[in-house]
N, C-alpha and C positions, 0 to 999 in steps of 0.2 A: 248089136244095138247102136254102135257108133254109126254104122252105115245107115240105119234108120234115121238118125239125126241129120246125116248129110242129105238124105232124101227130103226130110222136112225143111231143111235150110233152103234147098233148091226151090221149094214150093213158095217160099216167103217172098213177098215184094220187098223192095228196098225200104219202103216206109215201115212195113211190119218188122223188119230186122232192127231198124233204128229204134223203134218203140220198145223193143226188148231191152235196150240199153238204158232205159229210163226207170228210175224208182220214184214213186209218188207216195206221199203220206196218206194216211187213212181218211183224212177229211175230204179227199176227192170223191169218196164213195159214201153212200148211205148204208149204214150198218144193218138196218132193218130189212132193206130190200136189195142191197147191192147195187143200187142205181148210181150212175155217174152224176155227181152233183156239183163239181167244181172245187175250188175256184180256178178254172182254166185260164181265165183272162189274165190273171196276175202272172202266169208263167208264159202266156202267149202260145198256148198249145190248143189243139182241137179235141173234140170228143173222140175222134178216130184215134188220136194218139193215146188217150186214156184207155180206150177200148183194147188197144194192143200192147199196153205197157207190160213190162216183164215182171215187176215186183212191187210190193207194197210195204211201206214202213208203218209200224205202230198200230196195226189192226190185230186184235186178239179177242178171245172168247170163242169157244167152239162153234156156237150157233152163228155168230156174225161172220166168222171165217168161212163156214160152209155156205152161207147165203151169198156172200160176196164172190166166192169161187164159182158157185153154180151160175150166178148171173154173168160172170166174166166169160165162162166157157160157152154160154149161149150166144154171147156177142162176138167172141173171137172166131174169125173165119176158119182157122186151122185147129182150134181147140187146144191151144197151148196154155197150160195152167200158170197161174200166178205163183211166185215165191212170196211167202209172208215172212218178213224180217222184223226184229225188234231188239231193243236194248235190254237184254236180260243180263245185268252186270253182276249182281251178287244176290240173286234170288228173283223169283217171279212173283208169287204172292207171299210165300214164306220167305222172309228176307233174312239173309245171313249177314254176318259182319261185313263191313266194307272190305274190299280187297287188301288195302293196307293193313287192316287188322288181321285178315286171314294169313297174310304173309308173316305176321308176328307169331302165329301159331307154330311156325317151322314144322308143320304137319302136312305132308303132301297127300296122304290118304284122306285127311279131313277136307282138304281143298277139292280133291276129286269128288268126294261125296257131296259137297255143297253144289258143285256144278251138275252132278247127276240129278239131284233133287230139283234144281232150277230147270234143267232140261225136261224132266218128266212133267212138271207142272206146265211149262210153256208148250210142250208138244201136244198134250191133251187139249190145250186151249187153242191149238191151230197154228202155232208158230213153227216155222221151218228152219230159220237161221237166227242165231243170236250174235249181236255185235260185241263179242267178248271172246277171249280174254284181252284186256288191255295189258300189255307187257312193257310199256315204256319205262325205261330206267329214269329215276328222278333223284336229283340231288338238291333240289331247291324247294323247301316247304312253303314258300310264298305261293307257289303254283297251286291253284285250287284242285286240279285233277290228280294231285298226288294221292288223293283218297282212292283212286281207281287202280293204282299201281301196287306192287308188292314190295317196292322199296328201292334202295340205292345200290344193290349188289347184282352184278351180271349173272353169276352162277345161280344164286337163289331165285332170281327172276326167271331164269330159263327153266329151272326145275318146276316152279309153280306154273309156268306157261304150259308145260307138258301135262301136268296134273289136271289143269282146268280143261284142256282140250280133250283128254281122256274122259273126263266127267261129262262134258257136253255131248260128245260124239259117240262114246262107247268104243269098242274095239272090233266091231264087226262090219266096218265100212258102211255105216249108216243104215244097216238093215233093220235095226230096232226102231220101230215107229215112235217109241217113247224117248228118243234122243233127238238132238237138233244139230245142224251143222254149225261149226264155230267160225268166227271171223276175227282173226287176230288184228289188233290195232295198237297204235296209229303209226303206220309205216311212212316215215321213220324218224326216230329221235325227237318226237313231240315233247317229251319230258325235259328237253334241254333248252326250252324257250328262254331267251335272254330276259334277265331280271325277274324270272318267275311269272311273267305276264302272259296269260293265255293267248294263243294264236300268234305269238311274237316270233321273230326271226330265230333260226337256229343256224349257227355257223361253227363248224369244227373240221378238223382234218379227217380225211378218209380213214387214216389209221386209227384215230380215236373212235370214229364211228364204228369201225369193224371190231375194235377191241372191246368196247363197253356197251354200245347201244344196239347193235344188230343181233348178237347171239340169241336173245330171248325170242325175237321174231322167228329166227331160223329154227330154234328148238320147237316152237309151236308147229311150224310147217313139217318138220321131220316127224312129229307125232301124228301128222295126217290132217292138220287144220285145213278146211276146205276153202276159206276165203281170206282175203287181206283187205283192210281198209287203209287208204292213204291218210296222211296227216295234213293238218292245215298249214304247217310251217314250210319254210324253204329248206332245201338241202343244197349246199354249195351255190346259193343264189337262185335256185329254181324251185318253185313250189312243188311239193311232192306229187300233186295230182297231174302235173304236166312234166314230170321229171323222167326223161327217157332213160338216163343212166340207172336210176333207182329201180324202175319197173322192168324195162327191157333187158338191160345189161346184167344187173345184179340179181333181181328176183327171178326172172324167167330163164336167162341164159346160164348164169353161174349157178344158181340154186336149183334150177330145173322145175320151178313151180309152174303148173299149168292150170291152176284153178282160177276162180273169179276174183278180180280186183274191183273194189267199189270206192268211190270217193266218200268223204265225209259230207255232211249236210252243206250244200251250196258251194263246195270247194272249187268246182270247175269254173264257175263264173267269177270266183274270187281271184282268179289269175289276173283279172282286169285291175282291181285296186292294188294287187301286188306289183303291177307294173311290168308284166311279161306278156300281156295280151292287150291289143288295142281295142278289141271288141269281142262279142260272144263267139263269132265265127272263128277268130284266131284261138280263143280258149278251147273250143271244140276240137279244132285241128291239132293243137298241141297235146290235148289229153288223149285222143284216140291214137295218135302216133306214138305217144309214150307207153301205151298199153293199158289204159284205164277202160274197164269193161262197162261199168254201171255208173251213171251220173245220178247222184242223189239230190233231188229237189231243186235243181235248176234245169233250164231247158235249152242249153247250148247244143246238145246233141240233136234233139228232134227238130230244132229250128234251122240247123245249119249243116248237118252232116250230108244230107242229100245233095245240097248245092255244092259242097266241097267235092263230092264224088263226081257230079256232073261236070264240074269245071276242071276235073283232073288233078286237083290239089291233093287228094288222097285216093287210095285204091279202095274199092269195095271189099277187097280181101281183108283189109283191116277190120271192117265191120263184121264180116263173116266169122273171123276167128274169135271176136268177142262174143258174138251171138252163140257160137258153138260151145264156148266155155259155159255160158249161162244155161243152155239147153242140157249140157252134160250134167251139171249140178242138179237140175230138175229131174233128169233121168235117174241119177244116183239116189235121190231121195224117193224115187218111185212115184213121182207125181203124175206121170203119164198113165200109169196103171191105176193109181188111186190119188186123185187130185186133192182129196180131203185128208191126206196122211195125218194120222195122230189125233185129229180133231174128233172129240167124242164127248157129247154133252153129259152123259151119265158118268163116264169115267172122270170127267172134269170135276164133277161134284164130289166124287169119292177121293180124288187124289190131291186136289189143290188145297193147301193149308191143312193137310191132314195131321193128326197127332204124331205120327211117325216123323213127318217132315219137320214139325215144330221141335221135336226132341233133338233132331239132328242140328237144327239151328241153335238150340240151347247149348249143346255140346261144343259147337264151333265157337260160340260167343265166349264161353268160359275159357277155352284154350287160346283165344286171341287177345285177351286182356293182359296187360303187362304191369306188374307191381314195380313201381319206380322208387318208392321209399317206404320204409316201415320201421318205426321206432317203438315197437311193442304194442301197437294199437290193434293191428289185425292179426288173426281173425277176431271178430267181435264175439263177445259173450252173449248167449241167448237169454240171459237173465238181466242184461243191462238195460237201463233206460236210455233210449237213443233218440236224438233229435236229427231228423233228416231235413236239411235246409238247403235251399238253392233252387234256381229256376228249372233244373232238370230232375228234381225229386219226384214230381208228379207230372212229368211230361211224356208224351208219346213220340216226341221228336228224337227217336233213337235209331231211325232207319237209314239215314244218310241221303245223299243227293240223288242216287240212282235207284230209287225204290218204286219204279214205275207202277206196279200193280199192288204194292204194299199199302196197308191201311194203318195210318198212325194211331187211330183210335183203338185198334186191336193189339197194338204192341204192349207187351208186359212192362209196365212202368216200374221204376226202381222201388217206389213205395210199396206197390203190390207184391213185388218179389220179396221184400224184406218183411212185410206184415205177415206173409204166409208162414214165416219161420219163427215168429215171436208170439208170446202170450198177449192177449188183448191189453191195451193200456201202456205197453212199454215203448211204443213207437209214436212219436209226434212229428208232424210235418209242417214246415213253413217255407214259403217261396223265397222270402228274403229280399229279392230284387228280380228284375227282368234279365233276360239274356244280355241286353245292352242298356236297358232303361235303369237308371239309378233307383235305389230303394226309396219308397215313400216312407213317411214317418210311421204309418201303420204297419207296413211290411217289416221295417226294421224292428219295431217294438215287438211284433209277433215272433220274429226270429230270435231276438235276444231272450225273450221269455221262455221259448222252447229250449234254448241252449242252457239257460240257468238251471232248469229242472232236470237236465239230462246228465248221464254219466259220460257220454261220448257224443261227439257231433260227427255226422256224416254229411259232408258238404258236396252237393252235386252241381258241378260247374261245367262250362264248356262253350263251344260254338253251336249256333243253330245250324241245321243242315244246309241252309241257304248261304252260309259263310264259307263253304268249301264245295268243290265240284266244278263243273265247267263254267268258265267266265267268272270265277270267284277267287281271283288272286287277291292276296292281302300283303301290303307292305309292312304292317305292324301285326306280328303273329303272337302277340300276348293275348291273354284273356281280356275281354272287355273290362274297362276300368270299373264299371259298376260291380262286377263280381270280385275284383281284387279289393275294392273298398269293403264289400261285405265280409270277406275273410279277415281283413284288418280290424274290423269292428268286433268280430267274434273272438279273435285271438286273446285279447286281454282278460277274457273270462277264465282262462287257465284250464279249460276243458280239452281233453285229447280231441284232435281234429283229423279225420280221415277224408281226404278229397277223392271223389270219383270224377274223372274227366271224360266228357263226351266231345269228340272233335274229329275232324277229318284230315288233320295234318299234324306233324310235329310242331310243338309250340315253344315259344320262349317262356319258360316256367318260373321266371323270377317273380316273386310275390306270391307264389304258390308252394313250390317245393321247399323254399327256405322257411316258410311259415307253418306249413302243415306237418303233422306227425307221421302221416302216411299218405301216399298218392298212388291211386290205382288208375292206370290208363285204360279206359273202356272203349275208346274210339266211338264209332256208331255201331252198336253191337247187334242190331237187327230185331226181328219180331219178338224174340224171347230174351231180349237184353236184360230186363229187370230181374227175371228169374235166374239167369246165369250169374249176374252180379251178386245177387243174394247168396247163391251157392259159394261164391268166392269170399265175400265179406264175412260170412259166418264159418268159413273153414270146411264146409262140406266138400268143397273142391279146392285143391291147392293151385295157386297161380303157376303157370308154366310158360307164359308168353315171353318172347324176347324181341327187342326192337329190331326192325329191319330198315329203319332210317335213324340217323343220328339226330338228337335233339340239340339245337344250337344253344350256345351260351348267350348269344345275342344275334339279332338279325343281321348285324354288320358282318358276321362271319360267313354268311350264306353266299355260295354253296359250301357247306362243310360236310365232309364224308370221310369214312374210315380209310378207303383205299386210294388216298391221294398220292401224288408224287412228292418226293423229297425235293429240296432245293440245294444249290451250291453253298448256301449259308443257312443251314437248318438251325432252328431254335433248340438249344440243348439246355434244359432247365438246370442241370447239375453243373454246367459251365457257362454261366450267363455272359452274354456279349451284347453290345448295343447294335452292332451292324449285322443283324441276322433277320430272317423272315419272321416277324412277330408283330403283334399289336402292342401298343403302349398301354392300353387301358383294359384289355380283356385277354384271357388265355387264347392260345391257338386252338386248343382242343374243344370239342363240343361239351355241353353240359352232361349229356348222357350218350355213351358211345353205341355204335352199331353192335347188335348182339346182346345188349344189356337187358337184364330182368332179374327180379328177386323172387324168392320162394318163401314159404312159411317154415322152411328148414334151411340148413346151410350145408355146403358141399366143400370138401377139401380135395385138392389135386396133388398127386405125388407120383413118384416112380416113372416120370415121363422118360421115354426111351425111343431110340431108333433101332431097327434091326441091323443096321450097318452104317458106316460112315460114307459110303459111296453108292450112288445109284447109276445104273446104266439103262439104255433104252430097253434092254431085255430083262432087267432085274429091278423091279420096283422095291420100295422100302415099306416096311411096316412101322407105323407110328403108334405108340401105345401110351396110355396114362391110366393110373388108378384113380378112380373117383369114389369118394366115401361120403355118405350121408352122415355128418357128425352132429346133426340136430335131433330134435325130439319128435319130428313129424315125417311122414312119408312124403316123398317129392320126386319130381322129374327134372333132371338136369339136361340141358342141351349143350353137349360138348362140341366145341367148334375148333376146326383145324384151318390155320392160315399159313401162307407161304410167302417168302420174299426172295426174288432173284437179286443178288447183291451187285451184279454188274452185267447189264444187258446191252444189246445193240442200241436200244433206246431206253430212256428212263423208265423204270418199273415202279409200280405202287409200293408203298411201305408195307402193305399187307394185302393179301388176296384170299378170300374164303375159298377153300377147295373141297371141304366136306364137313358134315356134322352128323352126330348121332345123339339119340335120346337115351338116357339111362334112368329107369324107374327104380328107386331105391327106398327100402324101408330104413327106419332109424338104425344107425350102426352098420348098415350093410355097405359093402363096397363092390366095385366091378372094374375090371380092366377093360377099358374101351380101346378098340383097335381100328386103325384106318390103314388102307393101302394107298400109297402115294406113288404114282407112276410118272414116267417121263412125259407122257402125253398131257398130263395136267400142268406141266410147266411151260407149255408152248404159248406163244403170243405173236402178235403181228410186228414184224421188224420194219425197219425204215423202208425197205423195198416191198412191203406188204406180204412177204412170205410168212407163213405160219410155222414157227419152229421154236425149239428150246435152245438155251445156251449152255455149253459146258462151263463149269465153274462152281462158285460157292452159293449156297442157298441157306436160308434160315426157315425153320418151322416154328410156328407159334401155336400153342394149344391151351385152351382155357374156356371160361364161361362167357366171354365176350371178346370183342376185338381189342380191348385195352388191357385187361387183367390176364396175362398169358405167361406160360412157361416157354422159354426159348431153347431150341436145339439147332444144330447145324449139320449140313452134309454137303458133299460134292457130287455134281453130275459129271460123269465121264462119258465121252462119246468116241 
């Protein structure tokens, strides 16, 4: 089949080849008839370029895709089918919790299932490729796109990257027409933007890049991910979309990736304002030399590559290799045999937003919420009089920023979820205030009256979806003042208050966690959010979520993360000193640590042990601990294993997550949880960028989160 593609390539004119390297948005085509409609003038391209373009962004719906593909094949001289790509981030029509929430489930099977459902709905609707998963490691909650990440830990992000790729693509090399090709993003280190400001500069050492930021991308590729999307930011002073070291040297030569690389929207032309290209021609030259195959929604390639070939500035072979990669993906998806792969109007009606898929979304939402505080308020009694107050009580804004085909009006609201579990008359709702707009006199009066007649207040607060996501960085990551004021006015009534938070990032929770009696972090929980939250609030499901990003004590700490380096003058609270690394006005530690989360029961850790005091490369150690449910309800504990290298070739983090296990325990039940820790897990990048371990002393930490741990020690002998 590869030979067939070589023959096809030889038949293509240079113009046809270059057009394959262009991705256009769906508004260039009429969805009803598949006709070319523009706006070509804005990009400076011709109808011939559009006719021969290789892929389309953002067109979906089985009939529209079939119509557009049919019209395209009639126009295209060689009958080369289009690739249809889209942003299917955490669900297609059935919306799952945002990826940051899915990370907090610590459930890889659940993550894989969520991607499988999204793939099936997208595939029957005509999509071939999804721009997911996003695996960027993030340590700064000011950055709006933290909601697309699974958090601050390299190991956990890598495991979720693999799970999402399996879910989207399946395990049979894309033979299943109800799967889609995955495109890992954003390569590379997009989540390290300075000051948490989207699209901003990234600057770090190669060692840090390899140690923390690159592993999750590589994990996705090792799982078979078909595509890579470059990031908007610079790497070592060069924008990713024109970074030869990043794409040629690292991605293709070192890692052996031979799939398709695509830019993010407009990123090739953005090399001009970045200051590394004088004009579009130079941007096109740098991108194609660096190894970028598809230019998304700018026209540097179609306008300038031909001239660059004719002038001898670039070789046509560069274009040929990019085209061949694109044709290979189309072949792998079976588009030459069936250009309408997956698209099925009847199946679309049956599959999309089905009851089965909505149940999967409900399960995922319940597993993703994190109980941050509970002073005996939760679970709620089903015979209590409850006042549901706040701007999110009767809101459908539960889907998050990347819910492209999701319908807010169809999302299960918190009020509806709670009302379904209570006798009539026990639940009263009042908005209280807007998301950002202060309470009016009437709103406040209604909220206070509802609260006075209730046994308990459930306060639904948070960010609107438009306050997180792309281009939604925030310097102040507290709740809007209007909502803090509402809580402050309800507090004097003396009623128990349980806050449910809807948000896309870790927040500064002062004014909430210190005032409320319970706090449940719901994130943006998706289509079935209200139903899942009601399951949790009333105890029909026990909370199991654990944070995968630290919640800062104050924004001035940011970035604050669990696996930081120590300093030569560490702050030791038990031996206070002025001349140490500390703040004068706040703690060094986050308000809530990585891995933190409460349950409706309690767990005790005991009998922590190592199988020996010395590890060798051929002899791993077993780490064990007894976990006991010493509460009155069944629960699931996520047991976490961390390691520290006490003296490395370079400074090592104070803790690094190496493994985790879930233990489901009935009241009074205990289980010995065991981990195997090997020498391979102790390796890291040394000063010379070799990847190896150090002989010497190590500490093991085991517990329910990164802060509250039991400590053991061992030696590595080599």
